[in-house]
TORKOL-4160 file (C-alpha; in steps of 0.2 Angstrom, whole numbers, padded with zeros to 4 digits, m for minus):
411
<pt num="1" X="m0051" Y="m0105" Z="m0011"/>
<pt num="2" X="m0045" Y="m0090" Z="m0002"/>
<pt num="3" X="m0049" Y="m0086" Z="0016"/>
<pt num="4" X="m0044" Y="m0070" Z="0024"/>
<pt num="5" X="m0041" Y="m0071" Z="0043"/>
<pt num="6" X="m0032" Y="m0055" Z="0047"/>
<pt num="7" X="m0047" Y="m0044" Z="0052"/>
<pt num="8" X="m0037" Y="m0036" Z="0066"/>
<pt num="9" X="m0025" Y="m0029" Z="0053"/>
<pt num="10" X="m0039" Y="m0022" Z="0042"/>
<pt num="11" X="m0056" Y="m0026" Z="0037"/>
<pt num="12" X="m0063" Y="m0025" Z="0019"/>
<pt num="13" X="m0073" Y="m0009" Z="0017"/>
<pt num="14" X="m0091" Y="m0013" Z="0017"/>
<pt num="15" X="m0101" Y="m0010" Z="0000"/>
<pt num="16" X="m0113" Y="0002" Z="0009"/>
<pt num="17" X="m0098" Y="0013" Z="0014"/>
<pt num="18" X="m0090" Y="0012" Z="m0003"/>
<pt num="19" X="m0107" Y="0018" Z="m0011"/>
<pt num="20" X="m0108" Y="0032" Z="0001"/>
<pt num="21" X="m0090" Y="0037" Z="m0001"/>
<pt num="22" X="m0093" Y="0038" Z="m0020"/>
<pt num="23" X="m0109" Y="0048" Z="m0018"/>
<pt num="24" X="m0100" Y="0061" Z="m0007"/>
<pt num="25" X="m0086" Y="0063" Z="m0018"/>
<pt num="26" X="m0097" Y="0067" Z="m0033"/>
<pt num="27" X="m0111" Y="0077" Z="m0024"/>
<pt num="28" X="m0105" Y="0084" Z="m0008"/>
<pt num="29" X="m0087" Y="0089" Z="m0012"/>
<pt num="30" X="m0087" Y="0106" Z="m0004"/>
<pt num="31" X="m0076" Y="0112" Z="0010"/>
<pt num="32" X="m0086" Y="0109" Z="0026"/>
<pt num="33" X="m0079" Y="0125" Z="0033"/>
<pt num="34" X="m0086" Y="0136" Z="0019"/>
<pt num="35" X="m0102" Y="0145" Z="0023"/>
<pt num="36" X="m0110" Y="0144" Z="0005"/>
<pt num="37" X="m0122" Y="0130" Z="0000"/>
<pt num="38" X="m0108" Y="0118" Z="m0006"/>
<pt num="39" X="m0099" Y="0119" Z="0010"/>
<pt num="40" X="m0114" Y="0117" Z="0021"/>
<pt num="41" X="m0120" Y="0102" Z="0011"/>
<pt num="42" X="m0103" Y="0094" Z="0016"/>
<pt num="43" X="m0104" Y="0100" Z="0033"/>
<pt num="44" X="m0121" Y="0091" Z="0035"/>
<pt num="45" X="m0112" Y="0075" Z="0029"/>
<pt num="46" X="m0098" Y="0078" Z="0042"/>
<pt num="47" X="m0109" Y="0081" Z="0057"/>
<pt num="48" X="m0120" Y="0066" Z="0052"/>
<pt num="49" X="m0105" Y="0055" Z="0053"/>
<pt num="50" X="m0100" Y="0063" Z="0070"/>
<pt num="51" X="m0117" Y="0058" Z="0077"/>
<pt num="52" X="m0115" Y="0040" Z="0069"/>
<pt num="53" X="m0098" Y="0037" Z="0077"/>
<pt num="54" X="m0104" Y="0044" Z="0094"/>
<pt num="55" X="m0119" Y="0032" Z="0093"/>
<pt num="56" X="m0107" Y="0017" Z="0091"/>
<pt num="57" X="m0099" Y="0021" Z="0108"/>
<pt num="58" X="m0115" Y="0028" Z="0116"/>
<pt num="59" X="m0108" Y="0046" Z="0118"/>
<pt num="60" X="m0122" Y="0058" Z="0123"/>
<pt num="61" X="m0113" Y="0073" Z="0114"/>
<pt num="62" X="m0108" Y="0071" Z="0096"/>
<pt num="63" X="m0096" Y="0086" Z="0099"/>
<pt num="64" X="m0085" Y="0074" Z="0109"/>
<pt num="65" X="m0080" Y="0065" Z="0093"/>
<pt num="66" X="m0064" Y="0073" Z="0085"/>
<pt num="67" X="m0060" Y="0065" Z="0068"/>
<pt num="68" X="m0042" Y="0060" Z="0065"/>
<pt num="69" X="m0032" Y="0051" Z="0051"/>
<pt num="70" X="m0034" Y="0035" Z="0061"/>
<pt num="71" X="m0031" Y="0026" Z="0077"/>
<pt num="72" X="m0012" Y="0031" Z="0078"/>
<pt num="73" X="m0016" Y="0049" Z="0077"/>
<pt num="74" X="m0030" Y="0048" Z="0090"/>
<pt num="75" X="m0018" Y="0039" Z="0102"/>
<pt num="76" X="m0004" Y="0052" Z="0099"/>
<pt num="77" X="m0017" Y="0066" Z="0101"/>
<pt num="78" X="m0022" Y="0059" Z="0118"/>
<pt num="79" X="m0004" Y="0056" Z="0124"/>
<pt num="80" X="0005" Y="0072" Z="0117"/>
<pt num="81" X="m0011" Y="0082" Z="0119"/>
<pt num="82" X="m0010" Y="0080" Z="0138"/>
<pt num="83" X="0009" Y="0080" Z="0139"/>
<pt num="84" X="0012" Y="0096" Z="0130"/>
<pt num="85" X="0003" Y="0106" Z="0143"/>
<pt num="86" X="0017" Y="0104" Z="0154"/>
<pt num="87" X="0034" Y="0114" Z="0154"/>
<pt num="88" X="0042" Y="0101" Z="0165"/>
<pt num="89" X="0042" Y="0082" Z="0164"/>
<pt num="90" X="0028" Y="0073" Z="0173"/>
<pt num="91" X="0023" Y="0055" Z="0175"/>
<pt num="92" X="0013" Y="0043" Z="0163"/>
<pt num="93" X="0007" Y="0026" Z="0166"/>
<pt num="94" X="0004" Y="0013" Z="0152"/>
<pt num="95" X="0005" Y="m0006" Z="0151"/>
<pt num="96" X="0018" Y="m0017" Z="0143"/>
<pt num="97" X="0006" Y="m0023" Z="0130"/>
<pt num="98" X="0001" Y="m0007" Z="0122"/>
<pt num="99" X="0001" Y="m0004" Z="0103"/>
<pt num="100" X="0016" Y="0005" Z="0097"/>
<pt num="101" X="0005" Y="0020" Z="0094"/>
<pt num="102" X="0005" Y="0022" Z="0113"/>
<pt num="103" X="0022" Y="0014" Z="0118"/>
<pt num="104" X="0033" Y="0024" Z="0106"/>
<pt num="105" X="0025" Y="0041" Z="0111"/>
<pt num="106" X="0028" Y="0036" Z="0129"/>
<pt num="107" X="0046" Y="0032" Z="0125"/>
<pt num="108" X="0049" Y="0048" Z="0116"/>
<pt num="109" X="0042" Y="0057" Z="0132"/>
<pt num="110" X="0054" Y="0047" Z="0142"/>
<pt num="111" X="0069" Y="0052" Z="0132"/>
<pt num="112" X="0064" Y="0070" Z="0136"/>
<pt num="113" X="0064" Y="0067" Z="0155"/>
<pt num="114" X="0046" Y="0060" Z="0158"/>
<pt num="115" X="0044" Y="0046" Z="0170"/>
<pt num="116" X="0035" Y="0031" Z="0162"/>
<pt num="117" X="0028" Y="0017" Z="0172"/>
<pt num="118" X="0024" Y="0002" Z="0161"/>
<pt num="119" X="0013" Y="m0010" Z="0171"/>
<pt num="120" X="0016" Y="m0028" Z="0169"/>
<pt num="121" X="0004" Y="m0041" Z="0164"/>
<pt num="122" X="0000" Y="m0059" Z="0169"/>
<pt num="123" X="0002" Y="m0075" Z="0158"/>
<pt num="124" X="m0015" Y="m0071" Z="0150"/>
<pt num="125" X="m0010" Y="m0053" Z="0146"/>
<pt num="126" X="m0020" Y="m0044" Z="0159"/>
<pt num="127" X="m0015" Y="m0029" Z="0170"/>
<pt num="128" X="m0018" Y="m0031" Z="0189"/>
<pt num="129" X="m0028" Y="m0016" Z="0195"/>
<pt num="130" X="m0019" Y="m0016" Z="0211"/>
<pt num="131" X="m0003" Y="m0013" Z="0202"/>
<pt num="132" X="m0010" Y="0002" Z="0194"/>
<pt num="133" X="m0015" Y="0008" Z="0211"/>
<pt num="134" X="0002" Y="0006" Z="0217"/>
<pt num="135" X="0010" Y="0015" Z="0202"/>
<pt num="136" X="0001" Y="0031" Z="0204"/>
<pt num="137" X="0012" Y="0046" Z="0210"/>
<pt num="138" X="0008" Y="0064" Z="0214"/>
<pt num="139" X="0013" Y="0070" Z="0197"/>
<pt num="140" X="0004" Y="0056" Z="0187"/>
<pt num="141" X="m0005" Y="0066" Z="0173"/>
<pt num="142" X="m0012" Y="0052" Z="0162"/>
<pt num="143" X="m0016" Y="0034" Z="0162"/>
<pt num="144" X="m0017" Y="0025" Z="0146"/>
<pt num="145" X="m0022" Y="0006" Z="0145"/>
<pt num="146" X="m0027" Y="m0003" Z="0129"/>
<pt num="147" X="m0044" Y="m0011" Z="0130"/>
<pt num="148" X="m0042" Y="m0026" Z="0118"/>
<pt num="149" X="m0025" Y="m0032" Z="0114"/>
<pt num="150" X="m0023" Y="m0034" Z="0095"/>
<pt num="151" X="m0010" Y="m0048" Z="0096"/>
<pt num="152" X="m0017" Y="m0060" Z="0109"/>
<pt num="153" X="m0035" Y="m0054" Z="0110"/>
<pt num="154" X="m0035" Y="m0051" Z="0129"/>
<pt num="155" X="m0048" Y="m0038" Z="0136"/>
<pt num="156" X="m0042" Y="m0027" Z="0150"/>
<pt num="157" X="m0053" Y="m0024" Z="0166"/>
<pt num="158" X="m0056" Y="m0006" Z="0159"/>
<pt num="159" X="m0070" Y="m0003" Z="0171"/>
<pt num="160" X="m0059" Y="m0007" Z="0187"/>
<pt num="161" X="m0044" Y="0003" Z="0180"/>
<pt num="162" X="m0054" Y="0018" Z="0175"/>
<pt num="163" X="m0062" Y="0018" Z="0192"/>
<pt num="164" X="m0045" Y="0019" Z="0200"/>
<pt num="165" X="m0040" Y="0033" Z="0189"/>
<pt num="166" X="m0056" Y="0043" Z="0193"/>
<pt num="167" X="m0053" Y="0040" Z="0212"/>
<pt num="168" X="m0037" Y="0049" Z="0210"/>
<pt num="169" X="m0043" Y="0062" Z="0198"/>
<pt num="170" X="m0031" Y="0057" Z="0184"/>
<pt num="171" X="m0037" Y="0057" Z="0166"/>
<pt num="172" X="m0039" Y="0040" Z="0158"/>
<pt num="173" X="m0037" Y="0035" Z="0140"/>
<pt num="174" X="m0040" Y="0018" Z="0132"/>
<pt num="175" X="m0035" Y="0012" Z="0114"/>
<pt num="176" X="m0052" Y="0004" Z="0109"/>
<pt num="177" X="m0047" Y="0002" Z="0091"/>
<pt num="178" X="m0049" Y="m0017" Z="0091"/>
<pt num="179" X="m0064" Y="m0017" Z="0102"/>
<pt num="180" X="m0076" Y="m0005" Z="0093"/>
<pt num="181" X="m0089" Y="m0013" Z="0082"/>
<pt num="182" X="m0084" Y="m0030" Z="0090"/>
<pt num="183" X="m0088" Y="m0028" Z="0108"/>
<pt num="184" X="m0100" Y="m0017" Z="0117"/>
<pt num="185" X="m0093" Y="0001" Z="0121"/>
<pt num="186" X="m0103" Y="0013" Z="0132"/>
<pt num="187" X="m0095" Y="0028" Z="0138"/>
<pt num="188" X="m0110" Y="0032" Z="0148"/>
<pt num="189" X="m0107" Y="0016" Z="0159"/>
<pt num="190" X="m0088" Y="0017" Z="0159"/>
<pt num="191" X="m0085" Y="0036" Z="0156"/>
<pt num="192" X="m0067" Y="0036" Z="0151"/>
<pt num="193" X="m0059" Y="0053" Z="0147"/>
<pt num="194" X="m0052" Y="0048" Z="0130"/>
<pt num="195" X="m0055" Y="0034" Z="0119"/>
<pt num="196" X="m0047" Y="0030" Z="0102"/>
<pt num="197" X="m0056" Y="0023" Z="0086"/>
<pt num="198" X="m0051" Y="0018" Z="0069"/>
<pt num="199" X="m0062" Y="0016" Z="0054"/>
<pt num="200" X="m0054" Y="0002" Z="0044"/>
<pt num="201" X="m0055" Y="m0010" Z="0059"/>
<pt num="202" X="m0074" Y="m0010" Z="0058"/>
<pt num="203" X="m0077" Y="m0011" Z="0039"/>
<pt num="204" X="m0075" Y="0008" Z="0035"/>
<pt num="205" X="m0062" Y="0015" Z="0023"/>
<pt num="206" X="m0044" Y="0017" Z="0028"/>
<pt num="207" X="m0037" Y="0034" Z="0032"/>
<pt num="208" X="m0049" Y="0040" Z="0046"/>
<pt num="209" X="m0052" Y="0037" Z="0064"/>
<pt num="210" X="m0058" Y="0047" Z="0080"/>
<pt num="211" X="m0053" Y="0052" Z="0097"/>
<pt num="212" X="m0068" Y="0053" Z="0109"/>
<pt num="213" X="m0065" Y="0067" Z="0122"/>
<pt num="214" X="m0077" Y="0067" Z="0137"/>
<pt num="215" X="m0077" Y="0086" Z="0139"/>
<pt num="216" X="m0066" Y="0093" Z="0125"/>
<pt num="217" X="m0056" Y="0109" Z="0129"/>
<pt num="218" X="m0042" Y="0116" Z="0119"/>
<pt num="219" X="m0025" Y="0124" Z="0124"/>
<pt num="220" X="m0017" Y="0134" Z="0109"/>
<pt num="221" X="0000" Y="0132" Z="0116"/>
<pt num="222" X="0009" Y="0126" Z="0132"/>
<pt num="223" X="0016" Y="0144" Z="0133"/>
<pt num="224" X="m0001" Y="0151" Z="0135"/>
<pt num="225" X="m0004" Y="0139" Z="0149"/>
<pt num="226" X="0011" Y="0140" Z="0161"/>
<pt num="227" X="0000" Y="0140" Z="0176"/>
<pt num="228" X="m0006" Y="0122" Z="0172"/>
<pt num="229" X="0012" Y="0116" Z="0172"/>
<pt num="230" X="0012" Y="0115" Z="0191"/>
<pt num="231" X="m0006" Y="0107" Z="0192"/>
<pt num="232" X="m0008" Y="0089" Z="0196"/>
<pt num="233" X="m0023" Y="0087" Z="0185"/>
<pt num="234" X="m0027" Y="0099" Z="0171"/>
<pt num="235" X="m0043" Y="0091" Z="0167"/>
<pt num="236" X="m0047" Y="0086" Z="0149"/>
<pt num="237" X="m0038" Y="0100" Z="0141"/>
<pt num="238" X="m0028" Y="0095" Z="0126"/>
<pt num="239" X="m0014" Y="0104" Z="0116"/>
<pt num="240" X="m0017" Y="0101" Z="0097"/>
<pt num="241" X="m0004" Y="0091" Z="0087"/>
<pt num="242" X="m0008" Y="0102" Z="0071"/>
<pt num="243" X="m0009" Y="0121" Z="0070"/>
<pt num="244" X="m0019" Y="0129" Z="0056"/>
<pt num="245" X="m0037" Y="0132" Z="0052"/>
<pt num="246" X="m0044" Y="0126" Z="0069"/>
<pt num="247" X="m0055" Y="0112" Z="0062"/>
<pt num="248" X="m0062" Y="0099" Z="0073"/>
<pt num="249" X="m0066" Y="0111" Z="0088"/>
<pt num="250" X="m0048" Y="0118" Z="0086"/>
<pt num="251" X="m0041" Y="0101" Z="0090"/>
<pt num="252" X="m0036" Y="0094" Z="0073"/>
<pt num="253" X="m0033" Y="0108" Z="0060"/>
<pt num="254" X="m0034" Y="0103" Z="0041"/>
<pt num="255" X="m0049" Y="0101" Z="0030"/>
<pt num="256" X="m0058" Y="0086" Z="0034"/>
<pt num="257" X="m0058" Y="0071" Z="0022"/>
<pt num="258" X="m0077" Y="0071" Z="0021"/>
<pt num="259" X="m0080" Y="0056" Z="0010"/>
<pt num="260" X="m0070" Y="0044" Z="0020"/>
<pt num="261" X="m0077" Y="0051" Z="0036"/>
<pt num="262" X="m0094" Y="0048" Z="0029"/>
<pt num="263" X="m0090" Y="0030" Z="0026"/>
<pt num="264" X="m0083" Y="0029" Z="0043"/>
<pt num="265" X="m0099" Y="0035" Z="0050"/>
<pt num="266" X="m0110" Y="0023" Z="0041"/>
<pt num="267" X="m0099" Y="0009" Z="0045"/>
<pt num="268" X="m0100" Y="0013" Z="0063"/>
<pt num="269" X="m0119" Y="0015" Z="0063"/>
<pt num="270" X="m0121" Y="m0002" Z="0054"/>
<pt num="271" X="m0108" Y="m0010" Z="0066"/>
<pt num="272" X="m0119" Y="m0004" Z="0081"/>
<pt num="273" X="m0134" Y="m0012" Z="0073"/>
<pt num="274" X="m0126" Y="m0028" Z="0069"/>
<pt num="275" X="m0116" Y="m0030" Z="0085"/>
<pt num="276" X="m0127" Y="m0041" Z="0096"/>
<pt num="277" X="m0129" Y="m0055" Z="0083"/>
<pt num="278" X="m0112" Y="m0053" Z="0075"/>
<pt num="279" X="m0103" Y="m0054" Z="0091"/>
<pt num="280" X="m0112" Y="m0070" Z="0096"/>
<pt num="281" X="m0108" Y="m0077" Z="0079"/>
<pt num="282" X="m0090" Y="m0073" Z="0079"/>
<pt num="283" X="m0088" Y="m0080" Z="0097"/>
<pt num="284" X="m0095" Y="m0097" Z="0090"/>
<pt num="285" X="m0083" Y="m0097" Z="0076"/>
<pt num="286" X="m0068" Y="m0092" Z="0087"/>
<pt num="287" X="m0072" Y="m0106" Z="0099"/>
<pt num="288" X="m0075" Y="m0119" Z="0085"/>
<pt num="289" X="m0057" Y="m0115" Z="0079"/>
<pt num="290" X="m0049" Y="m0116" Z="0096"/>
<pt num="291" X="m0058" Y="m0133" Z="0099"/>
<pt num="292" X="m0052" Y="m0140" Z="0082"/>
<pt num="293" X="m0034" Y="m0136" Z="0086"/>
<pt num="294" X="m0035" Y="m0140" Z="0105"/>
<pt num="295" X="m0026" Y="m0157" Z="0103"/>
<pt num="296" X="m0010" Y="m0150" Z="0094"/>
<pt num="297" X="0004" Y="m0149" Z="0107"/>
<pt num="298" X="0014" Y="m0138" Z="0096"/>
<pt num="299" X="0001" Y="m0124" Z="0097"/>
<pt num="300" X="m0001" Y="m0115" Z="0114"/>
<pt num="301" X="m0016" Y="m0104" Z="0116"/>
<pt num="302" X="m0011" Y="m0086" Z="0121"/>
<pt num="303" X="m0022" Y="m0073" Z="0129"/>
<pt num="304" X="m0037" Y="m0075" Z="0140"/>
<pt num="305" X="m0050" Y="m0087" Z="0134"/>
<pt num="306" X="m0065" Y="m0079" Z="0142"/>
<pt num="307" X="m0060" Y="m0060" Z="0143"/>
<pt num="308" X="m0056" Y="m0060" Z="0125"/>
<pt num="309" X="m0060" Y="m0051" Z="0109"/>
<pt num="310" X="m0075" Y="m0061" Z="0100"/>
<pt num="311" X="m0066" Y="m0063" Z="0084"/>
<pt num="312" X="m0048" Y="m0067" Z="0090"/>
<pt num="313" X="m0038" Y="m0083" Z="0090"/>
<pt num="314" X="m0020" Y="m0084" Z="0094"/>
<pt num="315" X="m0006" Y="m0096" Z="0098"/>
<pt num="316" X="0012" Y="m0098" Z="0101"/>
<pt num="317" X="0020" Y="m0111" Z="0089"/>
<pt num="318" X="0033" Y="m0122" Z="0098"/>
<pt num="319" X="0047" Y="m0129" Z="0088"/>
<pt num="320" X="0065" Y="m0135" Z="0092"/>
<pt num="321" X="0071" Y="m0129" Z="0075"/>
<pt num="322" X="0076" Y="m0111" Z="0077"/>
<pt num="323" X="0073" Y="m0106" Z="0059"/>
<pt num="324" X="0054" Y="m0111" Z="0061"/>
<pt num="325" X="0044" Y="m0096" Z="0068"/>
<pt num="326" X="0026" Y="m0089" Z="0067"/>
<pt num="327" X="0031" Y="m0081" Z="0051"/>
<pt num="328" X="0035" Y="m0098" Z="0044"/>
<pt num="329" X="0017" Y="m0103" Z="0047"/>
<pt num="330" X="0010" Y="m0087" Z="0039"/>
<pt num="331" X="0020" Y="m0090" Z="0023"/>
<pt num="332" X="0014" Y="m0108" Z="0022"/>
<pt num="333" X="m0004" Y="m0104" Z="0025"/>
<pt num="334" X="m0003" Y="m0090" Z="0012"/>
<pt num="335" X="0003" Y="m0102" Z="m0001"/>
<pt num="336" X="m0013" Y="m0112" Z="0003"/>
<pt num="337" X="m0024" Y="m0096" Z="0001"/>
<pt num="338" X="m0026" Y="m0092" Z="0019"/>
<pt num="339" X="m0021" Y="m0075" Z="0026"/>
<pt num="340" X="m0016" Y="m0075" Z="0045"/>
<pt num="341" X="m0003" Y="m0064" Z="0054"/>
<pt num="342" X="0012" Y="m0066" Z="0065"/>
<pt num="343" X="0016" Y="m0057" Z="0081"/>
<pt num="344" X="0034" Y="m0055" Z="0079"/>
<pt num="345" X="0041" Y="m0040" Z="0070"/>
<pt num="346" X="0054" Y="m0039" Z="0056"/>
<pt num="347" X="0066" Y="m0025" Z="0056"/>
<pt num="348" X="0080" Y="m0024" Z="0043"/>
<pt num="349" X="0079" Y="m0042" Z="0039"/>
<pt num="350" X="0079" Y="m0048" Z="0057"/>
<pt num="351" X="0065" Y="m0056" Z="0065"/>
<pt num="352" X="0062" Y="m0049" Z="0083"/>
<pt num="353" X="0053" Y="m0058" Z="0097"/>
<pt num="354" X="0036" Y="m0051" Z="0100"/>
<pt num="355" X="0037" Y="m0038" Z="0115"/>
<pt num="356" X="0019" Y="m0043" Z="0119"/>
<pt num="357" X="0023" Y="m0061" Z="0122"/>
<pt num="358" X="0039" Y="m0057" Z="0131"/>
<pt num="359" X="0029" Y="m0046" Z="0143"/>
<pt num="360" X="0017" Y="m0061" Z="0146"/>
<pt num="361" X="0032" Y="m0072" Z="0151"/>
<pt num="362" X="0036" Y="m0081" Z="0135"/>
<pt num="363" X="0054" Y="m0084" Z="0131"/>
<pt num="364" X="0063" Y="m0075" Z="0117"/>
<pt num="365" X="0062" Y="m0091" Z="0106"/>
<pt num="366" X="0043" Y="m0094" Z="0110"/>
<pt num="367" X="0040" Y="m0076" Z="0107"/>
<pt num="368" X="0045" Y="m0078" Z="0089"/>
<pt num="369" X="0032" Y="m0091" Z="0086"/>
<pt num="370" X="0016" Y="m0081" Z="0089"/>
<pt num="371" X="0002" Y="m0082" Z="0076"/>
<pt num="372" X="m0015" Y="m0073" Z="0075"/>
<pt num="373" X="m0031" Y="m0078" Z="0066"/>
<pt num="374" X="m0044" Y="m0065" Z="0067"/>
<pt num="375" X="m0061" Y="m0068" Z="0060"/>
<pt num="376" X="m0074" Y="m0056" Z="0051"/>
<pt num="377" X="m0091" Y="m0054" Z="0043"/>
<pt num="378" X="m0087" Y="m0065" Z="0028"/>
<pt num="379" X="m0079" Y="m0079" Z="0039"/>
<pt num="380" X="m0090" Y="m0095" Z="0038"/>
<pt num="381" X="m0090" Y="m0112" Z="0048"/>
<pt num="382" X="m0083" Y="m0120" Z="0032"/>
<pt num="383" X="m0068" Y="m0107" Z="0032"/>
<pt num="384" X="m0064" Y="m0112" Z="0050"/>
<pt num="385" X="m0065" Y="m0131" Z="0046"/>
<pt num="386" X="m0054" Y="m0129" Z="0031"/>
<pt num="387" X="m0041" Y="m0118" Z="0040"/>
<pt num="388" X="m0040" Y="m0131" Z="0054"/>
<pt num="389" X="m0036" Y="m0144" Z="0042"/>
<pt num="390" X="m0023" Y="m0134" Z="0032"/>
<pt num="391" X="m0015" Y="m0129" Z="0048"/>
<pt num="392" X="m0013" Y="m0147" Z="0054"/>
<pt num="393" X="m0006" Y="m0152" Z="0037"/>
<pt num="394" X="0007" Y="m0138" Z="0038"/>
<pt num="395" X="0012" Y="m0142" Z="0056"/>
<pt num="396" X="0013" Y="m0160" Z="0051"/>
<pt num="397" X="0025" Y="m0156" Z="0036"/>
<pt num="398" X="0036" Y="m0145" Z="0047"/>
<pt num="399" X="0036" Y="m0159" Z="0060"/>
<pt num="400" X="0042" Y="m0149" Z="0075"/>
<pt num="401" X="0046" Y="m0158" Z="0091"/>
<pt num="402" X="0037" Y="m0151" Z="0106"/>
<pt num="403" X="0049" Y="m0141" Z="0117"/>
<pt num="404" X="0043" Y="m0136" Z="0135"/>
<pt num="405" X="0055" Y="m0122" Z="0140"/>
<pt num="406" X="0059" Y="m0115" Z="0156"/>
<pt num="407" X="0044" Y="m0102" Z="0154"/>
<pt num="408" X="0032" Y="m0117" Z="0157"/>
<pt num="409" X="0024" Y="m0117" Z="0140"/>
<pt num="410" X="0011" Y="m0131" Z="0141"/>
<pt num="411" X="m0004" Y="m0136" Z="0131"/>
């Protein structure tokens, strides 16, 4: 018996998307920029996908969707697309619990003289909107706050955060990669300026994603826009990361990967149709797993229990044995045929404490013990029950003694 509980890392491509991908590769293989019949057939497929992705987030204008190679590129386009408009360093606001596709570009800008404010979070992983208000400076040119945190599942109060940015006239970006297809997104109700999406998080093929831009504009080069460098708010203009043929409204040059984009579009459309029932089902399974493990003192729930991604379960595993970490549980469950993930990162053979858990107030040792179980379309109640049984057995074999550290970890 094999149980896959790592859907926040990637989801299996749904059969409908695979069938469409194969059909497009064999029938609609033209270059969508070409004017002849073969190209225009491919262009029709491309624009259909654009409408489908726009529909997932209720974007009124499909032209607001710019296809990228994935969520990472979408995040980079938002950050650098704004930053590269300026000939002098400005100020950027992010949170301490961003995905590395946001935090690393921010660090790169910081090394070039930019000011970067990283908003702290509480024990549940949420940003305090009043902290955002206090962090804004006259030269703040972008605020980027993740919507759904991939490691601990916490949803941010995006509506409140965006409202603050809007009041100050500052563009607002959110990484919604983990949210799309799992939780309602409506850019008409919460009209953020930029929003990142990824195909393979919602049962589409890997290798494509999108950046939603409320009012897309393009600046060919920062040298052509020197006047904006002294402006406190350049609006929604972006400098492209890639130069070339000017595809995707001149914001993402390169011939589009029409087959996988078509699969992304169909997956987005089906996710929108299934969302009401699937979200409710996943929440039930999520809460079932939490309930079955609630009496284990070695597992401390991380993240917000109510304001949480519907498919997401996460814990810190407490042990007095330094060699036992979250990765230990990942390996043991893998041997039992169950796939989960750990929050700590491994670099050059060394296990590094999770920066997300550190930001939430856990100690370095506790931050090595993070685990994440993320559910999906194929997850059943029987899978949940068996996983709980196996996890209990693994913890019993490891026999860790519960340690309550100075950070106040409690069950």
